[in-house]
VOGU-3710 file (C-alpha; in Angstrom, 3 decimals, decimal comma):
1> xxxxxxxxxx> 109,725/100,591/101,655  112,391/103,263/101,587  113,054/104,905/98,240  116,737/103,896/98,317  115,848/100,216/98,697  113,125/100,394/96,042  115,475/102,161/93,633  118,178/99,521/94,140  115,698/96,687/93,517  114,268/98,264/90,345
11> xxxxxxxxxx> 117,731/99,154/89,026  118,992/95,611/89,566  115,953/94,041/87,903  116,245/96,382/84,903  119,972/95,664/84,642  119,364/91,906/84,685  116,617/92,331/82,095  119,015/94,228/79,810  121,687/91,536/80,176  119,176/88,808/79,361
21> xxxxxxxxxx> 118,003/90,751/76,311  121,591/91,106/75,050  122,113/87,358/75,426  118,828/86,715/73,617  120,037/88,855/70,710  123,110/86,594/70,568  120,894/83,508/70,378  120,894/82,489/74,050  117,323/82,174/75,355  117,172/82,106/79,159
31> xxxxxxxxxx> 113,418/82,723/79,428  112,571/79,249/80,696  115,371/79,434/83,262  114,437/82,936/84,443  110,653/82,392/84,618  110,755/81,097/88,204  112,736/84,144/89,353  110,378/86,512/87,564  107,360/84,800/89,146  108,949/85,102/92,591
41> xxxxxxxxxx> 109,709/88,797/92,102  106,153/89,398/90,901  104,749/87,589/93,928  106,916/89,619/96,316  105,845/92,921/94,742  102,185/91,842/94,821  102,480/90,808/98,461  103,858/94,227/99,391  102,170/96,632/96,952  99,076/94,653/95,909
51> xxxxxxxxxx> 98,169/93,700/92,357  97,676/97,309/91,219  101,067/98,399/92,556  102,812/95,427/91,006  101,108/96,161/87,674  102,690/99,647/87,666  106,093/98,223/88,604  105,936/95,612/85,835  104,824/98,235/83,332  107,774/100,428/84,296
61> xxxxxxxxxx> 110,324/97,607/84,111  109,111/95,675/81,078  107,009/98,008/78,927  108,229/101,565/79,387  111,255/102,124/77,158  113,500/104,637/78,928  116,042/104,474/76,121  113,753/105,732/73,387  113,364/109,418/72,549  109,641/109,093/73,241
71> xxxxxxxxxx> 109,147/106,531/76,056  105,703/105,223/76,969  104,120/107,585/79,462  101,342/107,211/82,034  99,143/109,941/83,454  96,951/110,299/86,509  93,270/111,288/86,402  94,272/114,995/86,253  96,525/114,371/83,229  99,766/114,743/85,221
81> xxxxxxxxxx> 102,594/112,389/84,217  103,249/109,527/86,647  105,768/106,687/86,851  108,223/108,522/84,566  111,262/107,655/86,722  111,975/105,432/89,718  111,144/108,053/92,393  107,792/108,852/90,739  107,062/105,111/90,377  107,882/104,635/94,075
91> xxxxxxxxxx> 105,592/107,527/95,003  102,760/106,012/92,960  103,015/102,496/94,416  103,515/103,786/97,965  100,336/105,839/97,594  98,512/102,707/96,443  99,903/100,732/99,388  98,987/103,400/101,939  95,526/104,170/100,521  92,447/103,381/102,567
101> xxxxxxxxxx> 91,140/101,109/99,804  94,354/99,059/99,497  93,598/95,417/98,721  95,978/92,861/100,224  97,061/90,368/97,574  95,831/86,790/97,852  97,068/83,915/95,761  94,432/83,104/93,192  93,118/79,572/93,222  93,110/78,097/89,770
111> xxxxxxxxxx> 89,994/76,306/88,554  91,985/73,090/88,199  93,025/73,329/91,862  89,362/73,650/92,864  88,414/70,688/90,638  91,184/68,570/92,120  90,256/69,482/95,687  86,644/68,440/95,032  87,692/65,065/93,666  90,532/64,492/96,125
121> xxx> 93,422/64,901/93,747  96,486/66,996/94,510  98,854/68,580/92,038
//
């Protein structure tokens, strides 16, 4: 994925997240409504970047607090900061995607789905 496209996607998701948070502070809870969109976005990122790449993206969007004076920071094995802005996040997940040990994401079968398939039930 090109950096420009990735940056636009991340910026739009973060912007939507901020708007939802402002509404939540006013007493409007859209979590149940937005859950399906969030699950779809997660699935798309996992399909493209794998579970590890999507984990970094989710961490950056939902857990790293860019607005604080001391935001959460991640480091690589050599103690160099990573994922500290969108270009460095993009570099990290692209390296994961292009690595020789990249694992293509597969939808996990839930235990209930296996149980139901054994006994002929569908959900």
